[in-house]
C-alpha positions in Angstrom: -4.7 10.6 -23.1 -8.1 10.2 -24.8 -8.4 7.8 -27.7 -8.3 9.9 -30.9 -10.3 7.2 -32.7 -13.1 7.7 -30.2 -13.0 11.4 -30.7 -13.2 11.0 -34.5 -16.1 8.5 -34.3 -18.1 9.9 -31.4 -17.2 13.6 -30.9 -20.6 14.5 -29.4 -20.3 11.7 -26.8 -16.8 12.9 -25.9 -18.0 16.5 -25.6 -20.9 15.4 -23.4 -18.8 13.5 -21.0 -16.2 16.2 -20.8 -18.9 18.8 -20.2 -20.0 16.9 -17.0 -16.7 17.9 -15.4 -17.7 21.6 -15.7 -14.3 22.9 -16.8 -15.1 23.8 -20.4 -12.8 21.2 -21.9 -15.4 20.1 -24.4 -14.8 23.3 -26.4 -11.3 22.0 -27.3 -12.7 19.0 -29.3 -13.2 21.0 -32.5 -9.5 22.1 -32.3 -8.4 18.5 -31.9 -10.5 17.4 -34.8 -9.3 20.2 -37.0 -5.6 19.4 -36.3 -6.2 15.7 -36.7 -8.0 16.3 -40.1 -5.1 18.4 -41.3 -2.6 15.7 -40.2 -4.5 13.0 -42.0 -4.8 15.0 -45.2 -1.1 15.7 -45.2 -0.3 12.1 -44.6 -2.5 11.1 -47.6 -0.6 13.6 -49.7 2.7 12.2 -48.5 1.6 8.7 -49.4 0.5 9.9 -52.9 3.9 11.5 -53.4 5.7 8.3 -52.2 3.7 6.2 -54.7 4.6 8.7 -57.4 8.3 8.5 -56.5 8.2 4.8 -56.6 6.6 4.8 -60.0 9.2 7.3 -61.4 12.1 5.2 -59.9 10.9 2.2 -61.8 10.7 4.3 -65.0 14.3 5.4 -64.4 15.4 1.7 -64.3 13.6 1.1 -67.6 15.1 4.1 -69.3 18.6 3.2 -68.1 18.0 -0.3 -69.5 17.1 1.3 -72.8 20.3 3.5 -72.7 18.1 6.7 -72.6 20.4 8.5 -70.2 19.1 12.0 -70.8 15.5 11.0 -70.1 16.7 9.0 -67.1 18.5 12.0 -65.6 15.4 14.1 -66.0 13.4 11.5 -64.1 16.1 11.4 -61.4 15.7 15.2 -60.9 12.0 14.7 -60.7 12.5 12.1 -57.9 14.8 14.5 -56.0 12.1 17.2 -56.2 9.4 14.8 -55.0 11.7 13.8 -52.2 12.1 17.4 -51.1 8.4 17.9 -51.1 8.0 14.7 -49.0 10.5 15.9 -46.5 8.7 19.2 -46.2 5.4 17.5 -45.8 6.8 15.1 -43.2 7.8 18.1 -41.1 4.4 19.7 -41.5 2.8 16.4 -40.5 4.9 16.3 -37.4 4.0 19.8 -36.5 0.3 19.1 -37.0 0.6 15.9 -34.9 2.5 17.8 -32.2 -0.2 20.5 -32.1 -3.0 17.9 -31.9 -1.2 15.9 -29.1 -0.5 19.1 -27.2 -4.2 19.7 -26.9 -5.0 16.0 -26.2 -2.4 16.0 -23.3 -4.3 18.8 -21.6 -7.7 17.1 -21.9 -8.8 15.2 -18.8 -10.2 11.7 -18.7 -13.9 11.0 -19.5 -16.0 10.3 -16.3 -17.5 6.8 -16.2 -21.2 6.6 -16.6 -21.6 5.5 -13.0 -20.0 8.7 -11.7 -22.7 11.1 -10.3 -23.0 14.5 -11.9 -21.9 17.4 -9.8 -19.8 20.6 -9.6 -17.9 20.4 -6.3 -17.1 18.1 -3.4 -20.4 19.1 -1.9 -22.0 16.9 -4.7 -20.0 13.8 -3.8 -22.0 10.8 -2.7 -21.3 8.7 0.5 -21.6 5.1 -0.4 -20.8 3.4 2.9 -19.2 4.0 6.3 -17.4 1.7 8.8 -17.4 1.9 12.6 -18.7 4.7 14.8 -17.3 8.0 15.8 -15.4 7.5 19.0 -16.8 9.0 22.2 -14.7 10.4 25.1 -15.3 11.1 28.7 -13.2 14.3 28.2 -12.9 16.9 25.5 -10.6 15.4 22.9 -7.5 17.4 22.0 -6.4 18.3 18.5 -3.3 16.6 17.1 -1.1 19.7 17.3 -1.5 20.0 21.1 -1.1 16.2 21.5 2.0 16.1 19.3 3.7 19.0 21.1 2.8 17.8 24.6 4.2 14.3 23.9 7.0 15.6 21.7 5.9 13.5 18.7 6.5 16.4 16.2 8.7 19.5 16.4 6.8 21.9 14.2 9.0 24.9 14.8 12.2 23.1 14.0 10.7 21.5 10.9 10.0 25.0 9.7 13.4 26.2 10.6 15.0 23.3 8.7 13.1 23.8 5.4 10.2 26.2 5.7 6.4 26.3 6.2 4.7 23.1 5.4 7.5 20.8 6.5 7.6 19.0 9.8 10.1 17.1 12.0 8.9 13.9 13.6 10.7 13.1 16.8 11.1 10.2 19.2 7.8 8.2 19.4 6.4 10.3 16.6 9.1 9.2 14.2 8.7 5.6 15.4 4.9 5.7 14.9 5.3 7.1 11.4 7.8 4.3 10.6 5.5 1.7 12.2 2.5 2.8 10.2 4.5 2.5 6.9 5.8 -0.9 7.8 2.4 -2.2 8.9 0.8 -1.1 5.6 3.5 -2.6 3.4 3.3 -5.9 5.3 -0.5 -5.9 5.1 -0.6 -5.3 1.3 2.1 -7.8 0.6 0.9 -10.6 2.9 -2.8 -10.2 2.9 -3.5 -8.6 -0.5 -0.9 -10.2 -2.7 1.0 -7.1 -3.9 4.6 -7.1 -5.0 6.6 -4.5 -3.1 8.9 -2.2 -5.1 11.1 0.6 -3.8 11.1 3.3 -6.6 13.4 6.3 -7.0 12.1 9.4 -5.4 13.1 11.4 -8.5 11.5 10.8 -11.8 11.8 12.1 -15.4 9.2 14.4 -17.0 8.1 11.5 -19.2 7.0 9.7 -16.0 5.0 12.7 -14.9 3.5 13.0 -18.3 2.5 9.3 -18.3 0.4 9.5 -15.2 -1.1 12.9 -16.1 0.8 15.1 -13.7 2.2 17.0 -16.7 1.6 19.3 -18.4 -1.4 20.4 -16.3 0.3 20.4 -12.9 3.8 21.4 -13.9 3.5 24.6 -11.8 2.9 22.5 -8.7 6.0 20.2 -9.0 9.3 20.4 -7.3 12.0 20.4 -10.0 15.6 19.2 -9.3 18.9 20.6 -10.5 22.2 18.8 -10.7 24.7 20.8 -8.7 25.2 24.2 -10.2 24.3 23.2 -13.8 21.2 25.2 -14.6 20.8 23.3 -17.9 19.7 20.2 -15.8 16.9 22.0 -14.0 13.6 20.3 -14.8 15.1 17.0 -16.1 14.1 15.3 -12.9 11.3 16.0 -10.4 10.6 15.0 -6.8 7.7 12.5 -6.8 4.3 13.9 -5.9 3.3 10.3 -5.2 4.8 6.9 -5.8 2.2 6.5 -8.6 4.5 8.5 -10.9 7.4 6.0 -10.9 5.5 2.8 -10.1 2.7 3.1 -12.8 5.5 3.8 -15.3 7.5 0.7 -14.5 6.2 -1.0 -17.7 6.0 2.2 -19.8 6.6 1.5 -23.5 6.2 -2.3 -23.0 3.8 -4.9 -24.3 2.8 -7.3 -21.5 1.6 -10.8 -22.0 -2.0 -11.3 -21.1 -1.1 -13.9 -18.4 1.0 -11.3 -16.6 -2.2 -9.4 -15.7 -3.1 -8.2 -13.2 0.2 -6.6 -12.2 0.0 -5.4 -8.6 2.6 -3.2 -7.0 2.8 -1.5 -3.6 5.4 1.1 -2.7 6.4 3.5 0.0 7.6 7.0 -0.9 7.7 10.5 0.5 5.5 12.7 -1.5 6.4 16.3 -2.4 3.6 18.7 -3.4 4.1 22.5 -3.8 0.4 23.1 -3.8 -0.1 22.0 -0.2 -2.0 25.2 0.6 -1.8 28.9 0.8 0.1 30.4 3.7 -2.1 30.5 6.8 -4.8 28.2 5.3 -4.7 24.9 7.1 -0.9 25.0 7.3 -0.7 24.6 11.1 0.0 21.0 12.0 0.0 18.0 9.7 -3.2 18.3 7.7 -1.7 20.3 4.8 2.1 19.8 4.3 4.5 20.0 1.3 6.1 16.6 2.2 4.3 13.6 3.5 4.7 9.8 3.5 2.4 7.4 1.6 2.1 3.7 0.7 0.8 3.6 -2.9 -1.1 0.7 -4.6 -1.0 0.2 -8.4 -3.0 -2.4 -10.3 -2.6 -2.9 -14.1 -5.5 -5.0 -15.3 -7.5 -6.2 -18.3 -10.1 -3.6 -19.3 -13.1 -6.0 -18.7 -12.1 -6.4 -15.0 -11.2 -2.7 -14.4 -14.2 -1.8 -12.3 -14.3 -5.0 -10.3 -10.6 -4.4 -9.6 -11.5 -0.8 -8.4 -13.8 -2.2 -5.8 -11.1 -4.7 -4.7 -8.5 -1.8 -4.5 -10.8 0.3 -2.3 -11.3 -2.7 0.0 -7.5 -3.1 0.4 -7.2 0.6 1.5 -10.2 0.2 3.8 -8.6 -2.7 5.5 -5.9 -0.5 6.8 -8.4 1.8 8.5 -10.4 -1.1 9.9 -7.4 -2.8 11.5 -6.4 0.6 13.1 -9.9 0.9 14.5 -10.6 4.2 12.8 -14.1 5.3 11.8 -14.3 6.3 8.1 -16.6 6.8 5.2 -16.3 6.0 1.5 -17.3 8.8 -0.9 -17.9 8.4 -4.6 -16.6 11.6 -6.3 -18.9 13.5 -8.6 -17.9 14.5 -12.1 -16.7 18.0 -11.1 -14.5 16.7 -8.3 -12.7 13.9 -10.2 -8.9 14.1 -10.6 -7.5 14.8 -14.1 -6.6 11.2 -15.0 -9.5 9.4 -13.3 -12.6 8.0 -14.8 -14.0 7.0 -11.4 -12.7 7.6 -7.8 -13.6 6.6 -4.3 -12.2 8.8 -1.5 -11.7 7.3 1.9 -12.2 9.9 4.6 -11.3 9.1 8.2 -12.8 10.8 11.2 -10.5 13.0 13.2 -12.3 13.8 16.5 -9.9 16.6 17.5 -10.7 18.3 14.2 -14.4 17.5 14.3 -14.2 16.6 10.7 -13.3 13.9 8.1 -9.9 13.9 6.5 -9.2 12.3 3.1 -6.5 9.6 3.5 -7.0 7.7 0.3 -8.2 8.1 -3.3 -8.8 4.9 -5.2 -9.2 5.5 -9.0 -9.6 3.6 -12.2 -7.9 5.7 -14.9 -9.1 3.1 -17.5 -6.7 3.3 -20.5 -6.0 7.0 -20.1 -2.6 6.6 -18.5 -1.7 3.5 -20.5 -2.0 5.5 -23.7 0.1 8.3 -22.4 2.9 5.9 -21.4 2.7 3.6 -24.4 1.7 0.6 -22.2 -0.1 -2.3 -23.9 -0.8 -6.0 -23.5 -1.2 -8.7 -26.0 -4.9 -9.4 -26.0 -4.5 -12.1 -28.6 -2.0 -13.1 -31.3 -3.2 -10.3 -33.6 -4.2 -7.5 -31.3 -2.5 -5.4 -28.7 -4.7 -3.4 -26.3 -4.2 -0.8 -23.6 -4.8 -2.1 -20.0 -6.7 -0.2 -17.3 -4.4 1.3 -14.7 -5.7 1.8 -11.2 -4.0 3.6 -8.3 -4.9 4.1 -4.7 -3.4 5.4 -1.5 -2.9 2.5 0.9 -2.9 4.9 2.8 -1.5 8.4 3.0 0.2 10.0 6.0 0.2 12.4 7.7 -3.6 12.7 7.9 -3.7 9.1 9.0 -1.3 10.0 11.8 -3.6 12.9 12.8 -6.7 10.6 12.9 -4.9 7.9 14.8 -3.5 10.1 17.6 -6.8 12.0 18.0 -8.9 8.8 18.0 -6.6 6.8 20.4 -5.9 9.6 22.9 -6.6 8.8 26.5 -7.9 10.7 29.5 -4.4 10.6 31.2 -2.8 12.3 28.2 -1.3 9.2 26.7 -2.0 7.6 23.3 -3.1 3.9 23.3 -1.4 2.0 20.5 -3.8 0.0 18.3 -3.2 -3.8 18.8 -2.1 -4.2 15.2 0.7 -1.7 15.7 2.0 -3.0 19.1 4.3 -5.6 17.5 6.0 -2.8 15.5 6.3 -0.3 18.3 6.8 -2.9 21.1 4.6 -0.7 23.3 0.9 -0.5 24.3 1.0 3.3 25.2 2.8 6.3 24.0 3.5 8.6 26.9 6.1 11.0 25.4 
């Protein structure tokens, strides 16, 4: 959530930064200011009435001491009427505040000054690349053909079990998926110093609100129902990413400054109803409704936020480097930023069978945007509590990583070579079906 104090003091700046996103959200600032002004005026009126009630209450005490019962009773009636007006105004204040916050919750984060202007992904800026595109002595196959030939994935039965956009990993495919998850968790714990957590795969709406999934993306979530009780539908939601539970671990808390940075990594399946329209990229593993991911969360002091973002991106890059996969790092433009992000690097890995790059990680600094939404603060000093910066990154996401790996490491004899870093997990040097 944007800082209402910033909007009051620098409305033109906020409008200008929102305008760079190209979604027209800057037009809502006047509405926010109007609702906020109404709330503040009502609060001032409430405070005036409370002071008046206190004054009259003291007069009642004096009158009672003077045995002026009739006059005291009149004053008591006056305090009751003032109390009724205060109660009515309190409700009106709450309504104004709810209206203001409803608009604020739908406003995206302000892009950082270092984010390049642009409208679409075509305006994103490549900042670096690692490795070279692999060369083959044969025409490289696409992952669907490889997976079906080696029986790594049963696409047809996955669809039979659940529907389009869901897959069934089998045999070496299931083992490879599990090995990748274990490898990434071990890497981030041992080499990068993260604390592993295993979060629930269902979260409350408050958690989704905290990270900015709700209310904007409510129509893209999978809602759960408890048994046949329709009243419970929408109390809990399948996680779209482990960011939703893990970033909320300290929701509503005040951390000590020496607790920062807080660094968590977690595995979860991810459920996304917006995986893609039927027939558009739904063949294979590139666009699916359920996929696995290892998520990285860093809660840090604001002054270190952008140095921490570079560190976070480096942790995700290390995964791809150890797997021997060519990739590029792209700085997203203002028009392509996610809702909660102030600055984002995307890691795009080369998939030779597709002849294209696939996004496998987004590393973002959300600044204090999420911390405000979830009521997360830290004690900056003895007198002052501040909101930390919250960073998230995929470290990394499957199944696109799976796609890039099998396409990059495919061999002329039809097998898949296992990258050396994964061999201890799979206890094999080749996958031959």
